[in-house]
py3Dmol code that shows the C-alpha trace and the ligand (Angstrom):
import py3Dmol

protein = """\
ATOM      1  CA  MET A   1    -182.729 -75.516 -39.227  1.00  0.00           C
ATOM      2  CA  ILE A   2    -179.656 -75.410 -41.448  1.00  0.00           C
ATOM      3  CA  ALA A   3    -176.185 -76.270 -40.188  1.00  0.00           C
ATOM      4  CA  GLU A   4    -173.872 -73.335 -39.512  1.00  0.00           C
ATOM      5  CA  PRO A   5    -171.996 -72.226 -42.650  1.00  0.00           C
ATOM      6  CA  GLY A   6    -168.529 -73.770 -42.757  1.00  0.00           C
ATOM      7  CA  SER A   7    -169.392 -76.497 -40.222  1.00  0.00           C
ATOM      8  CA  PRO A   8    -168.729 -80.161 -41.083  1.00  0.00           C
ATOM      9  CA  LEU A   9    -172.487 -80.717 -41.448  1.00  0.00           C
ATOM     10  CA  ALA A  10    -172.835 -77.764 -43.819  1.00  0.00           C
ATOM     11  CA  SER A  11    -169.936 -79.042 -45.952  1.00  0.00           C
ATOM     12  CA  LEU A  12    -171.479 -82.494 -46.071  1.00  0.00           C
ATOM     13  CA  ARG A  13    -174.805 -80.938 -47.086  1.00  0.00           C
ATOM     14  CA  GLU A  14    -173.154 -79.163 -50.015  1.00  0.00           C
ATOM     15  CA  GLU A  15    -171.595 -82.464 -51.068  1.00  0.00           C
ATOM     16  CA  VAL A  16    -174.949 -84.267 -50.963  1.00  0.00           C
ATOM     17  CA  LEU A  17    -176.823 -81.517 -52.837  1.00  0.00           C
ATOM     18  CA  GLY A  18    -174.407 -81.851 -55.743  1.00  0.00           C
ATOM     19  CA  CYS A  19    -173.990 -85.627 -55.610  1.00  0.00           C
ATOM     20  CA  THR A  20    -174.157 -87.671 -58.811  1.00  0.00           C
ATOM     21  CA  LYS A  21    -172.816 -90.950 -57.424  1.00  0.00           C
ATOM     22  CA  CYS A  22    -175.827 -93.039 -58.440  1.00  0.00           C
ATOM     23  CA  ASP A  23    -178.498 -92.917 -61.130  1.00  0.00           C
ATOM     24  CA  LEU A  24    -181.101 -91.488 -58.764  1.00  0.00           C
ATOM     25  CA  CYS A  25    -179.525 -88.083 -59.423  1.00  0.00           C
ATOM     26  CA  LYS A  26    -180.871 -88.213 -62.993  1.00  0.00           C
ATOM     27  CA  SER A  27    -184.548 -88.142 -62.044  1.00  0.00           C
ATOM     28  CA  ARG A  28    -184.487 -86.119 -58.832  1.00  0.00           C
ATOM     29  CA  ARG A  29    -185.524 -82.481 -58.513  1.00  0.00           C
ATOM     30  CA  HIS A  30    -183.694 -82.104 -55.209  1.00  0.00           C
ATOM     31  CA  ALA A  31    -181.300 -84.196 -53.175  1.00  0.00           C
ATOM     32  CA  ILE A  32    -182.716 -84.075 -49.656  1.00  0.00           C
ATOM     33  CA  PHE A  33    -179.990 -83.808 -47.069  1.00  0.00           C
ATOM     34  CA  GLY A  34    -182.236 -83.806 -44.012  1.00  0.00           C
ATOM     35  CA  GLU A  35    -183.086 -81.192 -41.432  1.00  0.00           C
ATOM     36  CA  GLY A  36    -183.435 -80.567 -37.751  1.00  0.00           C
ATOM     37  CA  ASN A  37    -181.177 -79.618 -34.892  1.00  0.00           C
ATOM     38  CA  PRO A  38    -177.513 -80.355 -35.755  1.00  0.00           C
ATOM     39  CA  ALA A  39    -177.050 -81.084 -32.043  1.00  0.00           C
ATOM     40  CA  ALA A  40    -180.174 -83.272 -31.743  1.00  0.00           C
ATOM     41  CA  ARG A  41    -180.003 -86.248 -29.416  1.00  0.00           C
ATOM     42  CA  ILE A  42    -182.475 -88.144 -31.603  1.00  0.00           C
ATOM     43  CA  MET A  43    -181.923 -88.896 -35.255  1.00  0.00           C
ATOM     44  CA  ILE A  44    -184.840 -90.183 -37.290  1.00  0.00           C
ATOM     45  CA  ILE A  45    -183.957 -92.248 -40.328  1.00  0.00           C
ATOM     46  CA  GLY A  46    -186.469 -92.942 -43.056  1.00  0.00           C
ATOM     47  CA  GLU A  47    -186.200 -94.763 -46.361  1.00  0.00           C
ATOM     48  CA  ALA A  48    -186.050 -92.186 -49.147  1.00  0.00           C
ATOM     49  CA  PRO A  49    -187.660 -88.922 -50.241  1.00  0.00           C
ATOM     50  CA  GLY A  50    -191.058 -89.245 -51.906  1.00  0.00           C
ATOM     51  CA  TYR A  51    -192.819 -87.007 -54.416  1.00  0.00           C
ATOM     52  CA  ASP A  52    -193.604 -84.122 -52.043  1.00  0.00           C
ATOM     53  CA  GLU A  53    -190.112 -84.160 -50.572  1.00  0.00           C
ATOM     54  CA  ASP A  54    -188.545 -84.190 -54.040  1.00  0.00           C
ATOM     55  CA  VAL A  55    -190.637 -81.188 -55.071  1.00  0.00           C
ATOM     56  CA  GLN A  56    -190.107 -79.176 -51.890  1.00  0.00           C
ATOM     57  CA  GLY A  57    -186.516 -80.180 -51.134  1.00  0.00           C
ATOM     58  CA  ARG A  58    -187.317 -81.096 -47.522  1.00  0.00           C
ATOM     59  CA  PRO A  59    -187.685 -84.435 -45.732  1.00  0.00           C
ATOM     60  CA  PHE A  60    -191.033 -85.803 -44.562  1.00  0.00           C
ATOM     61  CA  VAL A  61    -193.346 -83.049 -45.767  1.00  0.00           C
ATOM     62  CA  GLY A  62    -196.094 -85.193 -47.344  1.00  0.00           C
ATOM     63  CA  LYS A  63    -198.876 -87.050 -45.512  1.00  0.00           C
ATOM     64  CA  SER A  64    -196.381 -89.365 -43.815  1.00  0.00           C
ATOM     65  CA  GLY A  65    -194.403 -86.367 -42.620  1.00  0.00           C
ATOM     66  CA  GLN A  66    -197.494 -84.680 -41.234  1.00  0.00           C
ATOM     67  CA  LEU A  67    -198.301 -87.822 -39.275  1.00  0.00           C
ATOM     68  CA  LEU A  68    -194.712 -88.027 -38.050  1.00  0.00           C
ATOM     69  CA  ASP A  69    -194.972 -84.417 -36.861  1.00  0.00           C
ATOM     70  CA  LYS A  70    -198.130 -85.280 -34.907  1.00  0.00           C
ATOM     71  CA  ILE A  71    -196.435 -88.242 -33.244  1.00  0.00           C
ATOM     72  CA  LEU A  72    -193.392 -86.131 -32.376  1.00  0.00           C
ATOM     73  CA  ALA A  73    -195.614 -83.368 -30.990  1.00  0.00           C
ATOM     74  CA  ALA A  74    -197.424 -85.877 -28.779  1.00  0.00           C
ATOM     75  CA  CYS A  75    -194.001 -86.905 -27.457  1.00  0.00           C
ATOM     76  CA  GLY A  76    -193.122 -83.275 -26.744  1.00  0.00           C
ATOM     77  CA  PHE A  77    -190.524 -83.281 -29.516  1.00  0.00           C
ATOM     78  CA  THR A  78    -190.146 -80.699 -32.275  1.00  0.00           C
ATOM     79  CA  ARG A  79    -188.252 -80.954 -35.540  1.00  0.00           C
ATOM     80  CA  THR A  80    -186.227 -77.863 -34.822  1.00  0.00           C
ATOM     81  CA  GLN A  81    -185.175 -78.676 -31.261  1.00  0.00           C
ATOM     82  CA  HIS A  82    -185.148 -82.393 -30.531  1.00  0.00           C
ATOM     83  CA  VAL A  83    -184.561 -84.337 -33.741  1.00  0.00           C
ATOM     84  CA  PHE A  84    -182.664 -84.450 -36.974  1.00  0.00           C
ATOM     85  CA  ILE A  85    -184.486 -86.240 -39.795  1.00  0.00           C
ATOM     86  CA  SER A  86    -182.825 -87.895 -42.761  1.00  0.00           C
ATOM     87  CA  ASN A  87    -183.101 -90.909 -45.032  1.00  0.00           C
ATOM     88  CA  ILE A  88    -181.157 -93.973 -46.167  1.00  0.00           C
ATOM     89  CA  VAL A  89    -180.918 -92.492 -49.680  1.00  0.00           C
ATOM     90  CA  LYS A  90    -181.062 -88.773 -50.333  1.00  0.00           C
ATOM     91  CA  CYS A  91    -182.744 -88.764 -53.758  1.00  0.00           C
ATOM     92  CA  ARG A  92    -186.203 -89.988 -54.670  1.00  0.00           C
ATOM     93  CA  PRO A  93    -186.327 -93.384 -56.371  1.00  0.00           C
ATOM     94  CA  PRO A  94    -188.614 -93.112 -59.439  1.00  0.00           C
ATOM     95  CA  GLY A  95    -192.218 -93.995 -58.602  1.00  0.00           C
ATOM     96  CA  ASN A  96    -191.310 -94.132 -54.904  1.00  0.00           C
ATOM     97  CA  ARG A  97    -189.920 -97.647 -55.297  1.00  0.00           C
ATOM     98  CA  THR A  98    -187.742 -99.045 -52.532  1.00  0.00           C
ATOM     99  CA  PRO A  99    -184.100 -98.038 -52.980  1.00  0.00           C
ATOM    100  CA  SER A 100    -181.981-100.911 -54.257  1.00  0.00           C
ATOM    101  CA  LEU A 101    -179.179-102.415 -52.202  1.00  0.00           C
ATOM    102  CA  LYS A 102    -176.662-100.857 -54.572  1.00  0.00           C
ATOM    103  CA  GLU A 103    -178.217 -97.392 -54.227  1.00  0.00           C
ATOM    104  CA  ALA A 104    -178.249 -97.753 -50.449  1.00  0.00           C
ATOM    105  CA  GLU A 105    -174.621 -98.869 -50.400  1.00  0.00           C
ATOM    106  CA  VAL A 106    -173.537 -95.911 -52.505  1.00  0.00           C
ATOM    107  CA  CYS A 107    -175.527 -93.327 -50.526  1.00  0.00           C
ATOM    108  CA  MET A 108    -175.261 -94.562 -46.953  1.00  0.00           C
ATOM    109  CA  PRO A 109    -171.745 -93.232 -46.314  1.00  0.00           C
ATOM    110  CA  TYR A 110    -173.438 -89.804 -46.260  1.00  0.00           C
ATOM    111  CA  LEU A 111    -175.849 -90.987 -43.582  1.00  0.00           C
ATOM    112  CA  LYS A 112    -173.007 -92.536 -41.592  1.00  0.00           C
ATOM    113  CA  ARG A 113    -171.153 -89.225 -41.700  1.00  0.00           C
ATOM    114  CA  GLN A 114    -174.294 -87.358 -40.637  1.00  0.00           C
ATOM    115  CA  ILE A 115    -174.600 -89.711 -37.663  1.00  0.00           C
ATOM    116  CA  GLU A 116    -170.943 -89.234 -36.740  1.00  0.00           C
ATOM    117  CA  ILE A 117    -171.200 -85.426 -36.908  1.00  0.00           C
ATOM    118  CA  ILE A 118    -174.553 -85.075 -35.132  1.00  0.00           C
ATOM    119  CA  ASN A 119    -173.591 -87.830 -32.685  1.00  0.00           C
ATOM    120  CA  PRO A 120    -177.095 -88.627 -31.381  1.00  0.00           C
ATOM    121  CA  GLU A 121    -177.869 -90.976 -28.485  1.00  0.00           C
ATOM    122  CA  PHE A 122    -180.908 -92.368 -30.276  1.00  0.00           C
ATOM    123  CA  LEU A 123    -181.610 -93.580 -33.781  1.00  0.00           C
ATOM    124  CA  VAL A 124    -185.245 -94.115 -34.721  1.00  0.00           C
ATOM    125  CA  LEU A 125    -185.417 -96.386 -37.761  1.00  0.00           C
ATOM    126  CA  LEU A 126    -188.609 -95.688 -39.660  1.00  0.00           C
ATOM    127  CA  GLY A 127    -189.840 -98.820 -41.375  1.00  0.00           C
ATOM    128  CA  ALA A 128    -188.582-102.044 -42.878  1.00  0.00           C
ATOM    129  CA  THR A 129    -186.126-100.536 -45.345  1.00  0.00           C
ATOM    130  CA  ALA A 130    -184.318 -98.397 -42.777  1.00  0.00           C
ATOM    131  CA  LEU A 131    -184.115-101.438 -40.490  1.00  0.00           C
ATOM    132  CA  ARG A 132    -182.837-103.721 -43.249  1.00  0.00           C
ATOM    133  CA  TYR A 133    -180.123-101.375 -44.480  1.00  0.00           C
ATOM    134  CA  MET A 134    -179.047-100.145 -41.036  1.00  0.00           C
ATOM    135  CA  VAL A 135    -179.102-103.483 -39.211  1.00  0.00           C
ATOM    136  CA  GLY A 136    -179.267-106.376 -41.655  1.00  0.00           C
ATOM    137  CA  GLU A 137    -181.299-108.280 -44.221  1.00  0.00           C
ATOM    138  CA  LYS A 138    -182.630-110.888 -41.808  1.00  0.00           C
ATOM    139  CA  TYR A 139    -184.307-108.426 -39.420  1.00  0.00           C
ATOM    140  CA  LYS A 140    -188.045-107.928 -39.858  1.00  0.00           C
ATOM    141  CA  ILE A 141    -189.885-104.830 -38.733  1.00  0.00           C
ATOM    142  CA  THR A 142    -192.831-106.841 -37.334  1.00  0.00           C
ATOM    143  CA  ALA A 143    -190.477-108.714 -34.989  1.00  0.00           C
ATOM    144  CA  MET A 144    -188.060-105.896 -34.181  1.00  0.00           C
ATOM    145  CA  ARG A 145    -190.291-102.833 -33.764  1.00  0.00           C
ATOM    146  CA  GLY A 146    -190.208-101.387 -30.292  1.00  0.00           C
ATOM    147  CA  THR A 147    -186.981-103.157 -29.324  1.00  0.00           C
ATOM    148  CA  TRP A 148    -183.694-101.443 -28.563  1.00  0.00           C
ATOM    149  CA  ILE A 149    -180.773-102.386 -30.770  1.00  0.00           C
ATOM    150  CA  ASP A 150    -177.193-101.289 -30.208  1.00  0.00           C
ATOM    151  CA  ILE A 151    -175.703 -99.665 -33.306  1.00  0.00           C
ATOM    152  CA  GLU A 152    -172.119 -98.700 -32.586  1.00  0.00           C
ATOM    153  CA  GLY A 153    -172.949 -97.621 -29.063  1.00  0.00           C
ATOM    154  CA  ARG A 154    -176.156 -95.801 -29.949  1.00  0.00           C
ATOM    155  CA  LYS A 155    -179.643 -96.873 -28.945  1.00  0.00           C
ATOM    156  CA  ALA A 156    -181.638 -97.642 -32.063  1.00  0.00           C
ATOM    157  CA  MET A 157    -185.322 -98.445 -32.164  1.00  0.00           C
ATOM    158  CA  PRO A 158    -187.106 -99.672 -35.279  1.00  0.00           C
ATOM    159  CA  VAL A 159    -190.707 -98.472 -35.569  1.00  0.00           C
ATOM    160  CA  TYR A 160    -193.312 -98.763 -38.285  1.00  0.00           C
ATOM    161  CA  HIS A 161    -193.030 -96.165 -41.041  1.00  0.00           C
ATOM    162  CA  PRO A 162    -195.764 -93.470 -40.888  1.00  0.00           C
ATOM    163  CA  ALA A 163    -196.789 -94.487 -44.422  1.00  0.00           C
ATOM    164  CA  ALA A 164    -197.587 -97.958 -43.066  1.00  0.00           C
ATOM    165  CA  LEU A 165    -199.741 -96.354 -40.364  1.00  0.00           C
ATOM    166  CA  LEU A 166    -201.662 -94.448 -43.028  1.00  0.00           C
ATOM    167  CA  ARG A 167    -202.283 -97.698 -44.914  1.00  0.00           C
ATOM    168  CA  ASN A 168    -203.113 -99.694 -41.796  1.00  0.00           C
ATOM    169  CA  PRO A 169    -204.404 -97.621 -38.847  1.00  0.00           C
ATOM    170  CA  ALA A 170    -204.204-100.700 -36.581  1.00  0.00           C
ATOM    171  CA  LEU A 171    -200.442-100.082 -36.469  1.00  0.00           C
ATOM    172  CA  LYS A 172    -200.924 -96.713 -34.772  1.00  0.00           C
ATOM    173  CA  ARG A 173    -201.354 -98.161 -31.285  1.00  0.00           C
ATOM    174  CA  PRO A 174    -198.161-100.268 -31.213  1.00  0.00           C
ATOM    175  CA  THR A 175    -196.288 -97.357 -32.786  1.00  0.00           C
ATOM    176  CA  TRP A 176    -197.454 -95.024 -30.046  1.00  0.00           C
ATOM    177  CA  GLU A 177    -196.240 -97.562 -27.456  1.00  0.00           C
ATOM    178  CA  ASP A 178    -192.830 -97.522 -29.165  1.00  0.00           C
ATOM    179  CA  PHE A 179    -192.607 -93.740 -29.152  1.00  0.00           C
ATOM    180  CA  LYS A 180    -193.632 -93.670 -25.491  1.00  0.00           C
ATOM    181  CA  ALA A 181    -190.696 -95.981 -24.778  1.00  0.00           C
ATOM    182  CA  LEU A 182    -188.480 -93.499 -26.621  1.00  0.00           C
ATOM    183  CA  VAL A 183    -189.732 -90.636 -24.448  1.00  0.00           C
ATOM    184  CA  TRP A 184    -189.087 -92.621 -21.259  1.00  0.00           C
ATOM    185  CA  LYS A 185    -185.555 -93.476 -22.384  1.00  0.00           C
ATOM    186  CA  TYR A 186    -184.976 -89.853 -23.431  1.00  0.00           C
ATOM    187  CA  ARG A 187    -185.934 -88.728 -19.926  1.00  0.00           C
ATOM    188  CA  GLU A 188    -183.657 -91.363 -18.429  1.00  0.00           C
ATOM    189  CA  ILE A 189    -180.606 -90.475 -20.514  1.00  0.00           C
ATOM    190  CA  VAL A 190    -180.951 -86.940 -21.859  1.00  0.00           C
ATOM    191  CA  ASN A 191    -183.411 -84.810 -19.924  1.00  0.00           C
ATOM    192  CA  PRO A 192    -185.387 -85.975 -16.865  1.00  0.00           C
ATOM    193  CA  GLN A 193    -187.498 -82.798 -17.152  1.00  0.00           C
ATOM    194  CA  HIS A 194    -188.594 -83.466 -20.723  1.00  0.00           C
ATOM    195  CA  HIS A 195    -192.247 -82.494 -20.961  1.00  0.00           C
ATOM    196  CA  SER A 196    -194.937 -84.299 -22.876  1.00  0.00           C
ATOM    197  CA  GLU A 197    -198.609 -83.873 -22.104  1.00  0.00           C
ATOM    198  CA  HIS A 198    -199.297 -87.404 -23.278  1.00  0.00           C
ATOM    199  CA  VAL A 199    -196.420 -89.474 -21.910  1.00  0.00           C
TER     200      VAL A 199
END
"""
ligand_1 = """\
8
LIG
S -179.151 -91.119 -53.829
Fe -177.322 -90.573 -52.667
S -175.610 -91.434 -53.845
Fe -177.381 -91.341 -55.225
S -177.173 -89.368 -56.269
Fe -178.508 -89.057 -54.484
S -177.127 -88.346 -52.867
Fe -175.860 -89.291 -54.449
"""
view = py3Dmol.view(width=600, height=400)
view.addModel(protein, "pdb")
view.setStyle({"model": 0}, {"cartoon": {"style": "trace"}})
view.addModel(ligand_1, "xyz")
view.setStyle({"model": 1}, {"stick": {}})
view.zoomTo()
view.show()
């Protein structure tokens, strides 16, 4: 779903698509703004686009994205209705390396503006890099996953990145527990009638 033409989110998208503020613009095919419902109550924040995302110009479309879609479906969430998905940096770091602190610092004002405009109740931080750059260097995903953190009045939950689940299937069970906690909180705060066949 694309933001309405002329809306603050659409203007921000145009800005991001043409951005050359860091060197990642030199090797990217597409800057990936993010997608989902501009009025979503849940925002999902990953690390950076990978190869498939860079080619297709959409977030989370590779194997990790397919797994994320399955998890969301099990929660009764869809990309178009319940969530907005974006990343810490909007352009693919060469070789899928972790974005540097400098790159994150330059790009994250876009993410902060996305959060302000969309104004979600929940932030789901996918993986160690999203946790580190959103919350702080000293926080570790193994210790923090599944816990609720207050980020400027929003409820944020770090969870393992789907790519980590693909590498280590043992992480799937704790991750499912974390997403179940998200569904319960969503029912408590947003929609008591929210339906999921599995939660
Ligand atoms: S990563 Fe962010 S700051 Fe760097 S060029 Fe892309 S959109 Fe701009």
